[in-house]
BAFI-3210 file (N, C-alpha, C; in Angstrom, 3 decimals, decimal comma, padded with zeros to 6 digits):
// residues 147
n [1|2|3|4|5|6|7|8|9|10|11|12|13|14|15|16|17|18|19|20|21|22|23|24|25|26|27|28|29|30|31|32|33|34|35|36|37|38|39|40|41|42|43|44|45|46|47|48|49|50|51|52|53|54|55|56|57|58|59|60|61|62|63|64|65|66|67|68|69|70|71|72|73|74|75|76|77|78|79|80|81|82|83|84|85|86|87|88|89|90|91|92|93|94|95|96|97|98|99|100|101|102|103|104|105|106|107|108|109|110|111|112|113|114|115|116|117|118|119|120|121|122|123|124|125|126|127|128|129|130|131|132|133|134|135|136|137|138|139|140|141|142|143|144|145|146|147]
n.u [012,944|012,134|009,636|007,415|006,335|003,408|002,181|000,333|-003,359|-004,659|-006,601|-008,310|-010,030|-008,906|-006,347|-003,786|-003,106|-000,555|001,505|000,822|000,078|-002,411|-005,364|-008,156|-008,936|-008,886|-008,355|-010,402|-009,522|-010,884|-011,480|-011,449|-008,986|-007,869|-005,368|-002,592|-004,555|-006,676|-008,964|-008,172|-008,260|-007,073|-006,369|-005,976|-003,510|-001,681|-001,754|-000,693|002,003|003,259|004,597|002,724|003,600|004,522|002,743|-000,245|-003,135|-006,596|-009,990|-011,697|-010,217|-009,365|-007,835|-006,669|-008,458|-007,896|-005,940|-003,728|-003,221|-000,685|000,693|-000,860|-000,299|002,658|002,092|000,744|002,427|004,539|003,381|002,576|005,481|006,121|004,399|005,414|007,920|007,630|006,089|007,931|010,028|008,859|008,185|010,806|012,001|010,188|011,018|013,732|013,134|011,915|013,712|015,639|014,312|011,212|008,738|006,784|003,312|002,594|001,010|-000,820|-000,718|001,485|002,846|004,273|004,269|003,754|005,927|005,952|006,480|005,690|007,456|008,669|009,749|008,310|006,846|003,930|003,156|000,736|-000,041|-001,761|-001,925|000,042|000,063|001,417|001,289|001,742|000,678|-000,603|-003,461|-004,570|-003,903|-005,283|-007,931|-007,890|-007,225|-010,031|-011,413|-010,753|-011,784]
n.v [010,448|007,264|006,321|003,734|001,956|000,457|-002,045|-003,787|-003,842|-003,035|-004,585|-003,123|-003,909|-006,501|-006,279|-006,301|-003,634|-003,038|-004,701|-005,409|-007,883|-010,055|-011,437|-013,697|-013,898|-011,490|-009,276|-006,782|-003,373|-002,137|-004,061|-005,539|-006,677|-008,743|-007,689|-007,784|-008,251|-006,413|-004,942|-003,761|-001,775|-002,800|-000,632|001,283|000,348|000,334|003,076|003,878|002,957|003,401|006,287|009,320|010,485|008,461|006,381|007,265|006,263|006,553|006,529|007,232|007,467|006,250|003,890|000,458|-001,250|-003,524|-006,025|-008,618|-011,893|-012,502|-010,163|-008,991|-010,491|-009,713|-006,946|-007,235|-008,501|-006,394|-004,249|-005,328|-005,638|-002,851|-001,806|-003,134|-002,472|000,337|000,038|-000,871|000,896|002,940|001,728|001,466|003,999|005,045|003,273|004,297|006,911|006,346|005,141|007,498|008,959|010,497|012,903|012,441|011,476|011,992|011,639|008,531|007,601|006,697|008,220|009,045|011,811|012,419|011,632|010,818|008,815|006,139|005,815|003,173|002,167|000,545|-000,292|-000,761|-001,788|-001,372|-004,024|-003,575|-000,818|002,331|003,200|003,348|002,007|002,791|001,324|-002,010|-002,358|-000,074|-000,712|-003,010|-001,932|-000,542|-002,620|-003,730|-002,221|-002,669|-005,190]
n.w [-025,172|-026,503|-028,300|-028,515|-031,076|-032,314|-034,198|-034,570|-034,014|-030,798|-028,489|-026,372|-024,306|-023,695|-022,877|-021,152|-018,640|-017,622|-018,592|-021,470|-022,611|-023,863|-023,276|-022,581|-019,811|-017,667|-014,863|-013,462|-012,910|-010,810|-009,091|-005,904|-003,686|-000,994|000,846|003,012|005,255|004,513|002,205|-000,802|-003,998|-007,261|-008,761|-006,803|-005,611|-007,965|-008,145|-005,732|-005,877|-008,176|-009,605|-010,629|-012,850|-014,310|-014,860|-015,154|-013,763|-014,198|-013,767|-015,790|-018,152|-021,661|-021,568|-021,220|-018,915|-016,843|-015,650|-016,282|-014,725|-013,915|-013,830|-011,815|-009,654|-009,300|-008,498|-006,288|-004,624|-004,538|-003,515|-000,881|-000,046|000,041|001,703|004,195|004,464|004,973|007,180|008,721|008,971|010,290|012,635|013,721|013,626|015,748|017,806|018,315|018,940|021,348|022,833|023,310|025,098|026,070|026,885|029,910|029,658|027,369|023,993|023,272|020,924|018,011|015,340|012,279|012,148|014,557|016,826|019,526|022,460|025,009|027,973|028,486|026,259|024,717|021,743|019,896|016,754|014,157|012,056|009,929|009,083|009,198|011,893|015,018|018,683|022,156|024,060|024,273|024,534|023,095|020,476|020,001|020,241|017,655|015,861|016,189|014,810|012,227|011,810]
ca.u [012,339|011,663|008,080|007,300|005,497|002,625|001,932|-000,816|-004,320|-004,783|-007,870|-008,464|-010,791|-008,550|-005,134|-003,180|-002,634|000,692|002,320|000,047|-000,291|-003,764|-005,975|-009,540|-009,124|-008,296|-008,944|-010,762|-008,897|-011,780|-011,462|-010,844|-008,179|-007,432|-003,808|-002,360|-005,702|-007,607|-009,343|-007,549|-008,367|-005,521|-006,028|-005,304|-002,250|-001,022|-001,508|000,327|003,305|003,776|004,387|001,692|004,270|005,138|001,728|-001,463|-004,492|-007,786|-011,219|-012,390|-009,432|-009,640|-006,750|-007,096|-009,086|-007,684|-004,504|-003,524|-002,922|001,045|001,016|-001,604|000,580|003,558|001,494|000,284|003,907|005,399|002,592|003,138|006,674|006,101|003,858|006,222|008,964|007,002|005,666|009,148|010,774|007,956|008,570|012,359|011,995|009,554|011,813|014,710|012,683|011,610|015,259|016,059|013,283|010,147|007,794|005,681|001,833|002,481|-000,207|-000,513|-000,634|002,818|002,902|005,441|003,974|003,659|006,723|006,043|006,013|005,923|008,836|008,887|010,360|007,513|006,045|002,936|002,828|-000,491|000,235|-002,656|-001,605|001,031|-000,096|001,912|000,857|002,583|000,100|-001,051|-004,873|-004,935|-003,625|-006,709|-008,986|-007,686|-007,693|-011,179|-011,998|-010,586|-012,629]
ca.v [009,253|006,744|006,098|002,483|001,843|-000,712|-002,236|-004,497|-003,365|-003,398|-004,818|-002,505|-004,775|-007,557|-006,006|-005,883|-002,307|-002,898|-005,388|-005,265|-009,202|-010,241|-012,824|-013,488|-013,827|-010,304|-008,657|-005,225|-002,334|-001,540|-005,289|-005,480|-007,772|-008,866|-007,367|-007,462|-007,940|-005,236|-004,848|-002,492|-002,156|-002,795|000,758|001,965|-000,498|000,903|004,640|003,977|002,183|003,967|007,887|009,651|010,834|007,248|005,724|008,104|005,565|007,194|005,760|007,601|007,279|005,491|002,901|-000,897|-001,203|-004,664|-006,606|-009,919|-012,585|-012,453|-008,710|-008,793|-011,376|-008,818|-005,972|-007,508|-008,704|-005,064|-003,245|-005,682|-005,253|-001,404|-001,539|-003,907|-001,383|001,646|-000,162|-001,459|002,039|003,591|001,058|001,649|005,320|005,198|002,814|005,024|008,032|005,846|005,034|008,659|009,550|011,622|013,467|011,617|012,065|012,291|011,028|007,146|007,235|007,190|008,269|009,945|013,064|012,753|010,583|010,754|007,254|005,922|005,767|001,687|001,705|-000,657|000,299|-001,713|-001,408|-002,039|-004,591|-003,167|000,391|002,891|003,550|002,583|002,620|002,709|000,231|-003,078|-001,958|000,935|-001,246|-003,865|-001,172|-000,058|-003,770|-004,311|-001,375|-003,515|-006,408]
ca.w [-024,750|-027,654|-028,197|-029,193|-032,376|-032,315|-035,883|-034,525|-033,342|-029,541|-028,214|-025,173|-023,531|-023,534|-022,814|-019,600|-018,670|-017,395|-019,714|-022,772|-022,642|-024,117|-022,546|-022,151|-018,435|-017,037|-013,688|-013,790|-011,962|-009,783|-008,398|-004,610|-003,320|000,157|000,854|004,353|006,089|004,277|001,048|-001,810|-005,498|-008,225|-009,172|-005,558|-005,288|-008,708|-007,944|-004,621|-006,034|-009,504|-009,662|-011,735|-013,916|-015,073|-015,156|-014,300|-013,935|-014,005|-014,145|-017,111|-019,306|-022,619|-021,476|-020,661|-017,452|-016,373|-015,483|-016,454|-013,392|-013,677|-013,205|-010,517|-008,640|-009,169|-007,922|-004,440|-003,798|-004,443|-002,623|000,370|000,178|000,274|003,360|005,090|004,463|005,468|008,801|009,809|009,205|011,171|014,000|014,106|014,153|016,897|018,725|018,492|019,504|022,638|023,424|023,461|026,175|025,829|027,898|030,308|029,477|025,780|023,572|023,046|019,158|017,634|013,899|011,691|012,307|016,035|017,339|021,109|022,907|026,367|028,688|028,602|025,043|023,999|020,476|019,215|015,413|013,478|010,682|008,796|008,654|009,716|013,212|016,336|019,863|023,115|025,010|023,594|024,584|022,083|019,289|020,210|019,672|016,387|015,182|016,142|013,809|010,832|011,739]
c.u [011,839|010,291|007,910|006,208|004,783|002,054|000,577|-002,108|-004,336|-006,233|-007,935|-009,089|-010,340|-007,146|-004,939|-002,683|-001,157|001,898|002,025|-000,100|-002,135|-004,386|-007,677|-010,009|-008,435|-008,978|-009,105|-009,855|-009,351|-011,999|-010,978|-010,178|-007,692|-005,881|-003,494|-003,642|-006,663|-007,783|-008,817|-007,805|-006,949|-005,392|-005,448|-003,804|-001,371|-000,634|-000,627|001,656|003,973|003,581|003,677|002,335|004,666|003,689|000,453|-002,711|-005,469|-008,888|-011,776|-011,473|-009,891|-008,736|-007,467|-007,393|-008,912|-006,169|-004,491|-003,193|-001,510|001,218|000,144|-000,890|001,846|003,378|001,247|001,648|004,788|004,588|002,698|004,300|006,767|005,800|004,743|007,502|008,575|006,659|007,024|009,979|010,209|008,370|009,840|012,417|011,322|010,307|012,947|014,365|012,401|013,100|015,771|015,272|012,283|009,465|006,930|004,337|001,892|001,542|000,028|-000,340|000,746|002,563|004,213|005,472|003,963|004,619|006,858|005,765|006,137|007,357|009,594|009,813|009,553|006,683|005,339|002,734|001,552|-000,083|-000,625|-002,697|-000,274|001,229|000,635|001,415|001,785|001,899|-000,620|-002,849|-005,531|-004,816|-004,840|-007,554|-009,115|-007,943|-009,167|-012,051|-012,002|-011,550|-013,956]
c.v [008,488|006,302|004,579|002,508|000,574|-000,795|-003,049|-003,696|-003,838|-003,344|-004,422|-003,488|-006,060|-007,786|-005,784|-004,437|-002,097|-003,615|-005,628|-006,571|-009,065|-011,306|-012,504|-013,296|-012,683|-009,795|-007,263|-004,458|-002,143|-003,150|-005,041|-006,931|-007,734|-008,936|-007,023|-007,212|-007,101|-005,180|-003,562|-002,982|-002,130|-001,430|001,489|001,490|000,555|002,472|004,776|003,642|002,932|005,236|008,126|010,030|009,590|006,765|006,549|007,133|006,328|006,526|006,049|007,751|006,162|004,017|001,528|-000,769|-002,600|-005,026|-008,119|-010,490|-012,474|-011,002|-008,352|-009,409|-010,417|-007,796|-006,095|-007,727|-007,433|-004,231|-003,831|-005,595|-003,654|-001,143|-002,114|-002,800|-000,201|001,271|-000,385|000,011|002,912|003,142|001,447|003,025|005,647|004,538|003,605|006,202|007,717|005,922|006,309|009,539|010,485|011,860|012,540|012,355|012,481|011,305|009,422|006,663|007,612|007,181|009,083|011,280|013,492|011,555|010,229|009,294|007,242|005,731|004,388|001,420|000,814|000,250|-001,102|-001,252|-002,135|-002,587|-004,081|-001,711|000,991|003,332|002,693|003,138|002,102|001,718|-000,464|-002,708|-001,186|000,217|-002,393|-003,246|-000,754|-001,288|-003,951|-003,464|-001,799|-004,580|-006,201]
c.w [-026,101|-027,443|-029,095|-030,133|-032,371|-033,514|-035,667|-033,615|-031,937|-029,064|-026,633|-024,059|-023,146|-023,195|-021,204|-019,580|-018,375|-018,310|-021,186|-023,316|-023,034|-023,636|-022,418|-020,597|-017,792|-015,695|-013,567|-012,672|-010,761|-008,803|-007,103|-004,375|-001,829|000,320|002,239|005,294|005,906|002,751|000,196|-003,118|-006,069|-008,497|-008,133|-005,480|-006,491|-008,524|-006,727|-004,813|-007,184|-009,490|-010,790|-012,940|-014,824|-015,569|-014,165|-014,692|-013,149|-014,306|-015,364|-018,064|-020,183|-022,608|-020,875|-018,926|-016,409|-016,511|-015,659|-014,861|-013,316|-013,338|-011,844|-009,347|-008,260|-008,364|-006,459|-004,135|-003,720|-003,559|-001,094|000,754|000,633|001,662|004,437|005,437|005,306|006,931|009,590|009,801|010,190|012,769|014,369|014,459|015,402|017,979|019,252|019,237|021,128|023,477|024,079|024,567|025,438|026,866|028,377|029,952|028,266|025,404|023,131|021,798|018,865|016,306|013,292|011,806|013,784|016,784|018,942|021,299|024,349|026,867|028,694|027,447|024,357|022,709|020,008|018,077|014,949|012,271|009,686|008,280|009,290|011,341|014,232|017,704|020,947|024,400|023,952|023,546|023,342|020,795|019,131|019,595|018,166|015,630|015,223|015,005|012,427|010,845|010,840]
res [m|n|n|i|e|i|y|s|p|i|h|i|n|k|t|c|r|t|c|l|a|t|s|q|e|m|i|p|l|q|s|r|n|l|v|n|s|r|y|v|t|i|m|e|m|l|n|n|l|i|p|e|k|v|m|n|i|l|e|n|d|e|l|p|k|q|l|c|n|d|c|l|l|c|l|i|k|a|f|t|f|q|e|k|c|t|n|s|d|l|t|l|r|n|y|i|t|n|l|h|g|t|k|a|g|s|t|d|i|v|t|a|e|n|p|n|a|n|e|d|n|e|v|y|p|c|s|l|c|t|e|c|f|t|n|s|d|d|l|k|v|l|l|l|y|y|i]
***
C-alpha cells in the first residue's frame, strides 16, 4: 500500500476528517443530525458505514474531529441508503418467511434473529429501526417510543 506524502502542514482543527479539505466552517464529529427521524452523530454514522480497518474513529485520537459540509451530505446519503437497504432486506425476508407459513401463536416481533410472523402474511416494518411487527398496533407502540 502506498503512503501519501504530505508536504504542507495540516491544520488539524480546520481539516475535514474524510477528504482533507480545509475550511473555517466544519461540523464536529460529535454533532447530532436528524437522519430518518432519529438523531445520530457523525461519528456513529462513519463508524457504522466504514470498516474499522479502513477508518477507525475514536474520540480521543489526535486526528481531525470535524467534517466539511460536502462530506456530511455524502455521509447522510450513504447512511440513509444503508438503512433503507437493511430495512428492505429484512422486510423481504420476513415476507418470504410468512409466505412459507409459521406456527400460530408465535411472537409478534419479527427480527433477523427471530423470523416468526403471523399467518396473514402482513409485515409492518419500522422505518426508524430494523424491527418488524405482525400487527400495526405493536408498530404504533414502538413509534411512540421514538417520539
